[in-house]
Steps between C-alpha positions, in 0.01 A plus 500: 500500500631843410452743785618836614553606861134601511345195335451342160649659190196558281681709239526207253128415523408868472716531188345188348148622579577838345631339181221246465193659658558864415716495189349189341820298464447124479555295814788266416493207741863418560605302808613827659163666438313199640726506808442874542123454477497210747727678748301821484173309532626351827613843620153647441311202648371369167490129563355378172776630272473276195739630235482200270340685209524851359147583612552373854837671533346825379224468762764445771694805378184713509405384850852543642521848350156590634578380852833683512357826365171504688659386825774760473248775430267385779782481754658828392170686524423344839847583634457860392165522681642314801787751532254791482281345773803424714637852467160629612514269803216279373657160554169313478447623143865440418474139618173457310674594174735202543216271609312596185802405288531168682133423442550483122872468425637163386861585405717385793748789472225761519328314785829488690547876461146573620535260793830663597344846497206378704726327752713814530188692604402235754216370285600136482552322177 
């Protein structure tokens, strides 16, 4: 698994998604691409990552990309709101922002970040 100090390295999957999903390049299923898709699927809690055909691999790429992007946006927005609440002294609302993320988030990295923020505010995890 390729990781950085902060977690998985999703730059390769983001680049592939940009080429294929946005720019319309064909998805070429090499062993490396299949490995990338399988690894990323595990990292985003996608358990049924069948990459045996072009269509299935494309579906896995779409879902991995969606989970990474939506989870990142959801967490980033919630962190921003959490910081505002915390700065205003409203720790209940700040904790609720992280609880709301945890109620819907499936990507382990994003869940871990939200749980860490919640634990740091004494809100459990």
